[in-house]
Structure formats: structure tokens, C-alpha cells
C-alpha positions as CSV (number, residue, x, y, z in Angstrom):
1,M,-53.9,-57.3,-16.2
2,D,-55.8,-55.8,-13.2
3,S,-58.4,-57.5,-11.0
4,D,-61.0,-56.8,-13.8
5,G,-58.9,-58.4,-16.5
6,L,-58.2,-55.1,-18.0
7,L,-54.6,-55.0,-19.9
8,V,-52.7,-52.0,-17.9
9,G,-49.3,-52.3,-19.2
10,V,-47.1,-53.6,-22.0
11,A,-43.4,-53.9,-22.8
12,E,-41.7,-54.6,-26.2
13,Y,-38.1,-55.9,-26.0
14,M,-35.6,-57.6,-28.5
15,K,-32.5,-59.4,-28.1
16,T,-29.1,-57.9,-29.4
17,S,-26.0,-60.0,-28.8
18,N,-25.8,-60.3,-25.0
19,T,-28.2,-57.6,-24.2
20,Y,-32.1,-57.4,-24.2
21,Y,-33.1,-53.9,-25.7
22,V,-36.3,-52.8,-24.1
23,Q,-37.7,-50.8,-26.8
24,S,-41.0,-49.6,-24.9
25,V,-42.7,-49.8,-21.7
26,A,-46.3,-48.4,-21.4
27,V,-48.7,-48.5,-18.5
28,L,-52.1,-46.9,-18.3
29,P,-52.2,-43.6,-16.4
30,S,-54.6,-45.2,-13.9
31,A,-52.2,-48.1,-13.2
32,R,-49.0,-46.0,-12.8
33,Q,-46.9,-46.2,-9.7
34,S,-48.7,-49.6,-8.8
35,G,-45.6,-51.8,-9.8
36,V,-46.7,-52.5,-13.3
37,A,-43.4,-51.3,-15.0
38,R,-41.4,-53.1,-12.3
39,D,-43.2,-56.4,-13.0
40,L,-42.8,-56.1,-16.7
41,L,-39.0,-55.2,-16.5
42,S,-38.7,-58.2,-13.9
43,Y,-40.2,-60.5,-16.3
44,I,-38.0,-59.5,-19.1
45,A,-35.1,-59.9,-16.9
46,T,-36.3,-63.4,-16.1
47,V,-36.5,-64.4,-19.7
48,A,-33.1,-62.7,-20.3
49,N,-31.6,-64.9,-17.5
50,W,-33.0,-68.0,-19.0
51,E,-31.3,-67.1,-22.3
52,G,-27.9,-66.3,-20.6
53,V,-28.4,-62.7,-21.4
54,T,-26.7,-60.5,-18.8
55,T,-27.9,-56.9,-19.5
56,L,-31.1,-55.0,-20.1
57,E,-30.9,-51.7,-21.9
58,I,-33.4,-48.9,-22.5
59,K,-33.3,-45.5,-24.0
60,T,-35.5,-42.4,-22.9
61,I,-35.8,-38.8,-23.5
62,E,-34.5,-36.9,-20.4
63,E,-37.0,-34.1,-20.8
64,T,-39.7,-36.7,-19.8
65,G,-38.5,-37.3,-16.4
66,N,-38.4,-41.1,-17.0
67,C,-34.9,-41.3,-16.1
68,K,-35.7,-41.2,-12.4
69,I,-38.4,-43.9,-12.9
70,F,-35.9,-46.2,-14.7
71,E,-33.1,-45.4,-12.0
72,S,-35.6,-46.6,-9.3
73,L,-35.9,-49.7,-11.3
74,G,-32.2,-50.4,-11.3
75,F,-31.0,-48.8,-14.5
76,V,-28.0,-46.5,-14.6
77,V,-27.3,-43.8,-17.2
78,S,-24.7,-45.3,-19.5
79,S,-24.8,-42.3,-22.0
80,R,-26.4,-38.9,-22.7
81,I,-26.4,-37.4,-26.3
82,Q,-28.2,-34.6,-28.0
83,S,-30.8,-36.2,-30.1
84,E,-30.5,-36.2,-34.1
85,R,-33.9,-37.7,-34.4
86,F,-36.1,-35.6,-31.9
87,I,-36.7,-31.9,-31.2
88,G,-38.8,-30.1,-28.5
89,K,-42.0,-28.4,-29.0
90,Q,-40.4,-25.1,-29.4
91,G,-37.5,-26.6,-31.7
92,Q,-35.2,-27.1,-28.8
93,S,-32.5,-29.6,-28.3
94,I,-33.6,-32.9,-26.7
95,I,-31.3,-35.4,-24.7
96,E,-31.5,-39.0,-25.4
97,V,-30.4,-41.1,-22.4
98,R,-29.1,-44.7,-22.7
99,M,-29.7,-46.7,-19.5
100,K,-28.4,-50.2,-18.6
101,R,-29.1,-52.7,-15.8
102,D,-27.6,-56.0,-15.1
103,V,-30.1,-59.0,-15.2
């Protein structure tokens, strides 16, 4: 929340074996680049640590440019595959990127 009590970011995650899979991270455009995503992922890492989970994992679409954002938050690319679920606006192939980070 910002200083006015406005919700500016959310994250959804779930536990899978010894990994927390971060399903989504969303931050209002007006609040981006202010540490909101970093704080959300830090909180998830703290909860994971309490439960003995050692890894956070996230997937993103390479063409969005989000890989660089997640790399700046400590994630590293563990795989890149051509998506079987998504296609680009002009029908082009899309690359799904799986990224991981130690807690």
C-alpha cells in the first residue's frame, strides 16, 4: 500500500514440493520502479524460509522484457522453451522463460 492506503501491488504464489512457485506479480504502473515487486518477492522468500522451502520459481514471457526485471531481483534463467500455449500478436512464436532464485 502507498501512503494513501492504495493497494499498489499483489503477488500470488503456491508451494510445490520444495519450491514456491510465484504465479503472478502485478504492480500499478504509477508505482513501478519503486521497490514494490522487490518487497513482495522478499516477503514470499521470508515465508518460504519459515517453511523450509529453498527456492522461488517464476515463469515469464521473454518478449515482455520482464526477464531483466526478475534478474535484477536475483532470479536466474533455468530454461527457455518455445511456448505451446501462447502466440504473439502477429502469430509469431513466443518464448517462455523459467527462472529460479534461492531463498
